[in-house]
C-alpha positions, 0 to 999 in steps of 0.5 A, a space after each residue: 471540460 467545456 462550459 456554457 452559461 444560460 441567460 438566466 443563471 450566473 456565469 458557470 452555474 451550468 456546465 456542459 460536457 461532451 465526449 465521443 469515443 470510437 474503438 476500431 478493433 481487429 482480432 489478429 489471432 486466436 479467439 472465436 473468429 478473425 476480423 475487425 469491428 467498430 463501436 461507438 460511445 456518445 457521452 453528454 453531461 450536464 452539471 448544475 450548481 444550484 448554489 450559484 443558480 438558486 442560492 441552494 448551499 452545497 447543492 448540485 444536480 447532474 444529468 448524464 445521457 449515453 448513446 452506445 452503438 456498434 458491433 459486438 466485438 467481444 461477443 462475436 470475435 473473442 469470447 472473453 469473460 471480462 470483455 475486451 472494450 469498456 464501451 462494448 454493450 449488449 444492446 445498442 441504446 440511448 440511456 439516461 445513465 446518471 440523474 442525481 441531486 447531491 447536497 454537501 455540508 461543512 465545505 464538502 466534509 459530509 454529502 449525500 446523493 440520491 437518484 440514478 447513480 452508478 457505483 463504479 463512478 466512485 467505488 473501486 476507482 483506479 484513476 491511474 488505470 483510466 487509460 486502459 480500454 479493457 473493462 476489468 480496470 473499471 468495476 472489478 470483473 467479479 462484481 460486474 458479472 453478478 445479478 445486476 450491479 449499477 455500473 456502465 451502462 445500466 444504472 439503478 436508483 440509489 442513495 450515496 452518503 460520504 464523509 471526508 476528513 478535514 485534511 481530506 486524507 481519509 474518506 468513508 462512503 457507502 451506497 444502497 441501490 436497487 438490487 437489479 439495475 434497470 429492467 432486464 426485460 427491456 434492455 433498451 432505454 431508461 427504466 427504473 423498476 424496483 421488482 418484488 425480487 430485486 432486493 438491494 445492493 449495498 457497498 461500503 469503501 473507506 480509504 485514504 489519500 496520504 499526501 492530499 492537500 486542500 486544493 490539490 489533486 492527490 497522487 496516491 490512494 489506498 482503499 478497501 471495500 465490501 459489497 453484497 446483495 440482500 436478495 437470494 440467488 441460485 447456487 451455481 452447483 449445489 442443490 438441496 434435498 428436493 434437487 432445487 438450487 441452494 439459495 445464496 447471497 452474493 457478496 465480495 470484498 476488494 482492496 486497491 492501491 495506486 500512486 506515483 512511483 517516480 517523478 522526472 522532469 518536464 511532467 514526466 512520471 511513472 504511476 502504478 496500481 494494484 487491485 484485488 477483488 474476491 467473491 464467495 464463488 457460489 453464484 458468478 463465474 469469476 471467484 477473484 480477480 487482480 489488476 495491476 499496471 504501470 503508466 508513464 506520462 510524457 514518455 517521449 517528451 512533449 505533451 504531459 497528456 501523453 501516456 504509455 501504459 502496460 496493464 494486466 488482469 487475471 481472473 480466477 474462475 470459480 470451481 463451481 462454474 468449472 464443475 457445471 461446464 465440465 458436466 455439459 462436456 466443456 472443458 474450462 481453464 482455472 484462469 483468464 488473463 489479459 495484457 494490454 499495451 496502450 499508448 494515448 496521444 493528444 495532438 490537440 486538447 479536444 482530440 486523443 488517439 490511442 493505439 492498443 494491443 491486447 493479448 488475452 490468455 484462455 478467453 472465456 476460460 474455454 480450453 478449446 479457444 486459443 489465446 487471442 491477440 487484439 490490435 486497434 485504436 481508440 479515437 476520442 473527441 471532446 467538445 
């Protein structure tokens, strides 16, 4: 991460970080329409340590500006329920994605954060899966398709609290946010609108880093979490005596595990992960989803930043969603699955080149759409 210091603050009180990602993807077979497309993502971050700058103990402010642009590859070419690239967005826009202040006590044992905050920055996180570009390895697909979660690339105002044990091996965190991120009527720009029907969205996660040590990064994690909305939403299928949709509250749970499976020489190691998420299946197309994968660091020697990964996701489609689609004459499948093979190479510290291949079975859970084969490359430049 590049750092810079303002003249009126102590050295390292202000840190700037920039990253640009470019995805060049082509649908080679199946899906909706063959062809290639490009999309880009600019990510600018500013962190200010107010303890160093102003003497405010344990206080940090953070700002994160995004600019997302380009083609809509999944929408126009593939038609997957869970997507293809984690930088594809519905509408090109610039947006203040994060803007929060955090206060820590007791050397970080307790902390509270408030502001524009995406839950997928700290909840449901699988560090091992960070190599993959498929969106389902970020926020789980069942959660991301709910009414308006605070995840990439639209965040909501919220408050997050966290506790970490003295040995840093256990943690408990919870957040409460606006129930609909941004303003659905204004998809461009930054909007904080707490509408009368928004309600709230809450999420709680507890986990363990069993081999954590002070000042060292943990290489294993186990966690479970629950989430839910306070506002009522229409059931996908069920109606009451008046013929109106039955009202439900969306909720779900998840469990995850990741860790190092093998340690070799010269930085070579193998890590794996697995995560399962499930909802009630009443108001979203996906009832449950599983993600799993393996990542081999320094697979062919050389840089320890190089990584080869094989990931798999399987989304189980809601029975109610399938019934509704069948009533319109559209035949659906019970699942949508995705394999991704990815090889991330860092020829320099500021450049990464990542060829990828994806195979998507039953895109969109639509029985009329052939399995899709996607090939492409991601370029990353940090500054």
